[in-house]
N, C-alpha and C positions, 0 to 999 in steps of 0.2 A: 458556357455551362462545366464545370469541373466532370469528367468523369473516366471510373478505372475501369483497362482492360481486364477480358479477363481472367488473364496470369496474375495481374497483381491484384485483383480482386479475392482469388485465393490464396494467395502470399497471406494479406491482410489477416482472412479465414482461419488460415493455416497456426500464421506466429499468433493471433489472440489466443487460440486454444490453448498452446504453448506454456504463453503469460500466463493463464488465469491457474493452470494447473499448479505454477508455481508459486504464483502469488496466492492462492488463494489460502498459502497453508503458512508462507516465511515469508509477503509482499515480494516485491522487485521483478512486478511484472513487466515496469514499466522500461527495463532492460530491454527486451524483445519488443512491446507495441510499439514506444515512442519511438524507436529508430524504424520498422517498417512501415509506419505510419508519413515520416519525415521521406522518405525515399516515392509518396506519392505525387510530391512534387507541390502537396498541398502547403499553406503559410504558417510556422511554427506556430502562431495561437491560434491557427483552425487544427492542429495539430495535437495539441495539448487540450484542447476541448472537445473533439472525437476520440482522445483518448478518455479522457475523466464519462463521456457517453457511457462506450463499454466497459471501461472499467468500473463505474459504479453498477451495472449490471449486472459486471461479476461477482463486485464485494459484499450484493444482496443476497447471490446467490447460496452465497459462502458464508453467509451472515445466518440463515435462514440452518444449511445443514447444519450450523457448530451450534445454534441454538435449539436447534433439534433431538442434536444427541446430549444436550445436558451438559456442555462444555464451553458454557459463558456466564459468569456472574452478571444476573441480569440488576441486582439489584444496584450494584457497583453501576455500570455503566448507562444505565439511566440517567445516575446523579453527571454523567460525564459527558456523553451524548450532546448536549447543548451547547458544552463549551467548544466540542469539535466540530460541531458546525459553524458557531460562531467566529474560531479563527481562521477557518478555511477558506470564507466568505472575507474575511479584510485581510487574509493574502494573495487574495485571487483576485482584491482591486488594488492590491497594493502593487502586484505584479506590471501593472500597467503601467506605472510611474517608476517602479526603480527597477531594472535591469537585477537576476537572480544573479548572475555571474560570479558575483564576488562572494557568495557561499560553499564553492566546489573545495578551495583548498581547507574550510574548515569540515564541511560536510566528509572529508579524506579522514584526516584526525579524529573526528568521532567515529567511524565507521570500522577503523583499525584498533582503536578502545575496545569498542563493543567486541567486536571478533576475539581477538588475545586475552582478553577478559573472560569469554566461552569458552576459547577453545582450553584454557588452564584449569578452569574450574569445572573438573570430569563430569561431575553427576551434581553439577549447577543443573534446578530444570525437570531434573528427574520424576520426585515429585515437589504434589503442593505441600508447602507450609504458612499457609496466606490463611489468619486469624481475623479478618476484619481490619479495617483503619483505623487510626489511629489521630491523633489532632495533626499532627508531624506529615503521616502519609497522605490524608488527605490534601493538604494542600500539593504536595509531591505530583498525587496524582493531576489535581485539578491543573497544576500548571502544565505539568506534562500532556494531558489532551488538548488545551486551549493551542499551548503552542506549537503544538506537532501540527496541529488542525491545522494553524496557520502557514507552519513550514509546506505542509501539502497544498495548498492551495498558490502557496509563494513559487513552492521549486518543487520538491515531490520526492526525488528517488532514493527509496529506503524508507520512507514514512511506514510501510509496515514491518519492518523490520526494526526501526527507533521503538516504534511502539510494541511491539513483541518484548521487545529491552527492559520496557518500563514497569511491566508488567510480570517480568521475573523479578523485579529487584524487589516487587512490592511481597513474593513470595508462591506465586502459583508456576506450575508445573508447566514443558513447552507450550502444549497442548491446548491448556486453560486459556495461559496468555494470547497464543494465537486465536483462537475465539474470542475473548475480549478487545483485541485489537481489530481483528474483522469488523467489529461493531461500530468501532469507533472510526475508522477507519471509511466505513461507509457513510456514514453522519459526514465527514469532512469531504466525501466524493461527493455527495446528494449539493452540498452548499454551494463548493467550487463549481459543479455544472451548471446549479442554477445561474450561477454570475456568468458564464461561458454561454450556454441558452441567453440569457438577456442581451450580454454582446455582440451576440449575434456570429459567433465563434464556433457554432458544431456542424461537421458535414453530417447530416442524417444518414445518409445513401452509402456511406462508409461506417461509420458508427455504429447502426441496426444490424448488421450482416455480423461485423467485429464483434459486439457484444452479444448478440446468437451462441456465438463459434466459443467466448467467454466464460458465456453461462455455463455450455458443455465443459468445459476444462476445470470450472469451478466445483463440476458436481460431484468429478472424479479427483479430481488435489484431496478437497478438503474432506470425502471420505475415505480415501487411503491415508490422507492422516490420522482422523481418527482411529482409524481401525489398528494402523500398528506403533499410532503411540508415541510418546518423545525420543524412544529409539529411533525413529523416523525423521522426528521435525529437527531433531537438536543438530546433526550435521547437514542436512538441507539447509537450513538457517546461517549454517556457517560457512557453506559453499556461496550460498547469494550476497552473502555480506563481503567477502570477497571480490564477487563479481564487480559488485557496485564499486567497491575500491578502484579496484582495475578500469572499468567506465570511466568513475568520473579520475582519474589521473590521466588517463588517455584524453579525455577535451580539455584538460586543462593543456597537455603537453602541445596538441595539434594546431 
């Protein structure tokens, strides 16, 4: 039976808290959580499933925080939630058939483009100018929800950041974009977790303690973001995107 030492469990708990603090705002928590879980010696598929368990607990917490603060467009995300769910189930099932490594170079290019675009548009996301969905933007939102749900189930890194970028394009400010992104990310996490559980690829003894730590990190992170606003979220978004780029380049070269 798989057991962790007290020291490793403490590392998992502390790492989970830190991962969730950042992830609750701009995504990218997998940068911390997945390497720590890999260090436990669990098989990669169990690591991904266990991370989904903890991440789902975390994303539920931050989703509730953003919704209670009024920083979620409930009418819109209700329409997109099912697409995110369906996409994630499909992505997780496809992951069993096709390795996801071929995506790494494409993701690096996309993250670089997003980061550069955000850096040079100084006031982008500081104020919301969203006035409702048009036919064109409805299609774009639907494709983004289903496509990024699939991506989250199939590969994962940067899903939250990509979702925030999609909502920024629609005209939301950074905080509201983060709130909307969290709801859809919760949907894709639930669907992907359900699939991992069905396949028996979740370690509950590790995932539940890590998830509890991540709930605490999410509560703190989302409250700080809501209180400090876009002036805090924007630079954090850029930092996390840059770290994601570095991590993907490192994985590609090693």
